MARLO-212691 format. One record per atom (N, C-alpha, C): residue in three letters; x, y, z. Coordinates in steps of 0.2 Angstrom, whole numbers, plus 2048, in hexadecimal, padded with zeros to 3 digits. Atoms other than C-alpha are relative to their C-alpha. Last residue first. Layout:
<nodes>
alaXYZ;...
</nodes>
This chain:
<nodes>
glu8008067FC;gluA5DDB4ED1;glu8047FD7FC;gly7FA8027FD;glyA61DC5ECE;gly8007F8803;glu7FE8017FA;gluA4FDCCECC;glu8067FE807;met8007FA7FC;metA53DD1EBC;met802802806;gln7F87FC7FF;glnA5BDC2EB8;gln7FF806803;his7FB8007FC;hisA4BDBAEBE;his8058027FF;leu8037FD7FB;leuA3FDC4EB2;leu8077FF806;lys7FE7FA800;lysA4ADC0EA3;lys7FE803807;ala7F97FF7FD;alaA49DAEEA8;ala8028067FF;val7FE8027F9;valA35DB1EAA;val808800800;lys8007FA7FD;lysA35DBBE99;lys8017FD809;pro7FA7FB7FE;proA3FDAEE91;pro7FC805801;lys7F98037FE;lysA32DA0E95;lys807804800;leu8007FF7F8;leuA22DA8E93;leu8077FE801;asn7FF7F97FE;asnA24DAAE7F;asn800801809;asp7F8801804;aspA26D96E7C;asp803808804;gln7FC8037FB;glnA16D95E8A;gln80A8017FD;ile7FD7FD7FB;ileA0DDA0E80;ile804800803;thr7FD7F9801;thrA10D98E71;thr800804804;arg7F8800802;argA0CD87E75;arg8048067FF;ile7FD7FF7FB;ile9FBD8EE7F;ile8097FD7FF;glu7FD7FA7FB;glu9F7D95E6F;glu8047FE806;lys7FA7FA803;lys9FBD86E64;lys800805806;glu7F98057FD;glu9F1D78E72;glu8058087FC;ile8007FF7FB;ile9E1D85E70;ile8097FE800;glu8007F8800;glu9E1D86E5D;glu804801807;glu7FA800801;glu9E3D71E5E;glu804808801;gln7FB8027FB;gln9D5D71E6A;gln8078007FE;asp8007FC7FC;asp9CAD7CE5E;asp8077FE804;glu7FF7F8800;glu9CBD72E51;glu805805804;thr7F9802803;thr9C9D63E5A;thr8048057FD;leu7FE8037F8;leu9B7D69E62;leu80A8027FD;lys8037F87FF;lys9B2D70E4E;lys804800807;arg7FB7FC804;arg9B6D5FE48;arg803804804;thr7F98037FF;thr9ACD56E56;thr8068047FE;val7FE7FE7F8;val99ED63E55;val8057FC801;arg7FE7FA802;arg99ED5FE40;arg803803807;asp7F9801803;asp99DD4CE44;asp803808800;thr7FC8047FE;thr98ED4EE4F;thr8088027FD;pro800806801;pro983D59E43;pro8077FD803;met7FB802805;met980D6BE49;met8027F8800;gln802807802;gln973D72E53;gln8058007FB;ile802803803;ile979D85E59;ile8007F87FE;phe8018077FF;phe978D8FE68;phe8007FE7F8;met804804802;met97DDA0E68;met8027F97FE;asp8088007FC;asp985DACE73;asp7FB7FD7FC;gly8017F87FC;gly997DA9E6F;gly7FB800803;phe7FB7FA802;phe996D99E65;phe7FE808801;cys8007F97FE;cys98ED8BE6E;cys8058057FA;leu7FC7FD7FC;leu98AD7AE69;leu8018097FF;trp8007FA7FF;trp97CD6FE67;trp808803800;glu7FD7FE7FA;glu97ED5FE60;glu801807801;lys8007FB7FE;lys975D53E53;lys803804806;gln8057FE808;gln973D41E4D;gln804809801;lys7FE7F9802;lys97DD39E5B;lys7FF8027F7;ala8037F97FD;ala972D30E64;ala8038057FC;lys8067FE800;lys973D20E5A;lys7FE806802;glu8017FE808;glu985D1FE5C;glu7F98027FE;pro802806804;pro985D1EE6F;pro7FF8057F7;lys8067FF801;lys98ED2FE77;lys7FE7FA7FB;gln8048057FB;gln99FD2CE7F;gln7F87FE7FE;lys7FF806801;lys9A7D33E70;lys7FD7FC804;leu8037FF807;leu99DD46E72;leu8037F67FB;lys8098007FF;lys99ED43E85;lys7FF7FF7F8;arg8008067FD;arg9B4D42E82;arg7F67FF7FF;leu7FF804804;leu9B2D50E76;leu7FF7FA803;ala805801805;ala9A8D5BE82;ala8037FB7F9;glu8068037FC;glu9B4D57E90;glu7FC8007FC;arg7FF8077FF;arg9C4D59E86;arg7FA7FE802;asn801801807;asn9BDD6DE81;asn8027F77FF;ala8067FF803;ala9B8D71E91;ala8007FC7F9;asn8038067FB;asn9CBD6BE97;asn7F98007FD;arg7FE807801;arg9D2D76E89;arg7FE7FA802;lys805802807;lys9C7D84E8C;lys8037F97FE;arg808800800;arg9CDD84E9E;arg7FD7FD7FB;asp8018077FE;asp9E0D83E9A;asp7F97FE801;leu801805807;leu9DDD92E8D;leu8007F6806;glu807800804;glu9D7D9BE9D;glu7FF7FC7FB;val8068027FB;val9E7D98EA8;val7FB7FE7FC;leu7FE805802;leu9F3D9BE98;leu7F97FA805;gln801801804;gln9ECDACE99;gln7FF7F87FF;his8068007FE;his9F0DAFEAB;his7FA7FC7FA;lys8038037FA;lysA01DA9EAA;lys7F87FE800;asp7FE809803;aspA02DB3E9B;asp7FF7F9804;ser8067FE806;ser9FBDC3EA4;ser8027F87FD;leu8058027FC;leuA09DBEEB3;leu7F88007FB;val7FE8067FE;valA17DBEEA8;val7F87FD803;asp7FF805803;aspA10DCFEA2;asp8007F9800;glu808801802;gluA0DDD5EB2;glu8017FE7FA;gly8048047FE;glyA1FDD0EB7;gly7F98007FE;leu7FE808804;leuA27DD8EA6;leu7FC7FC807;leu802801808;leuA1FDE9EAB;leu8027F97FE;glu8077FD800;gluA25DE9EBD;glu7FB7FD7FA;met8018077FC;metA36DE4EB8;met7F97FF803;asp7FE807806;aspA39DF2EAC;asp7FC7FA801;thr8067FE804;thrA30E00EB9;thr8007F87FA;leu8078037FC;leuA3DDF9EC6;leu7F97FF7FC;phe800803802;pheA4BDFDEB8;phe7F97FB806;lys801803807;lysA44E0CEB3;lys8007F9801;ile8087FE801;ileA43E11EC6;ile8007FF7F9;ala8018027FB;alaA57E0DEC9;ala7F98007FE;asp7FE805806;aspA5DE16EB8;asp7FB7F9806;lys803800805;lysA54E25EC0;lys7FF7FA7FC;leu805802800;leuA5BE22ECE;leu7FA8007FD;gln8008067FE;glnA6CE21EC9;gln7FA7FE803;pro802805805;proA69E2FEBC;pro8007F9804;asn7FA8077FE;asnA68E3BECC;asn7FE7FA7FA;asp7FA7FD800;aspA63E4DEC5;asp8047F9803;glu7FD7FE806;gluA53E46EBC;glu809802801;ile7FE807803;ileA4CE3CECB;ile8068027F9;ile7FE8047FA;ileA4CE4BED7;ile8037FB7FB;thr7FB7FD802;thrA46E56EC8;thr8067FC804;ser7FE803806;serA36E4CEC8;ser8098027FE;met7FE808800;metA33E50ED9;met8067FD7FA;
</nodes>
């Protein structure tokens, strides 16, 4: 079967084109999935920050924070600062993925003939 493909340059080009289009489509889907996961993290951080800000001042002593598989008790201001830093990092990652996704989607549309 490989000789049929090798003997026919048009078929070889078509298979390469379809393979490239499939790989690009998978890359776009992967980026979109990553955006969804980052959005979930961003919303969880936003909820946590909101809860910390709504807490009465006398209750703001220490909070529990989950790092991987560990829970650590830290002062509320440090937890708030850490969540804010994480939020900024997540926003940065989202912008980077979105900026890289636009040309990929445009190229995919071009390949599809749209």
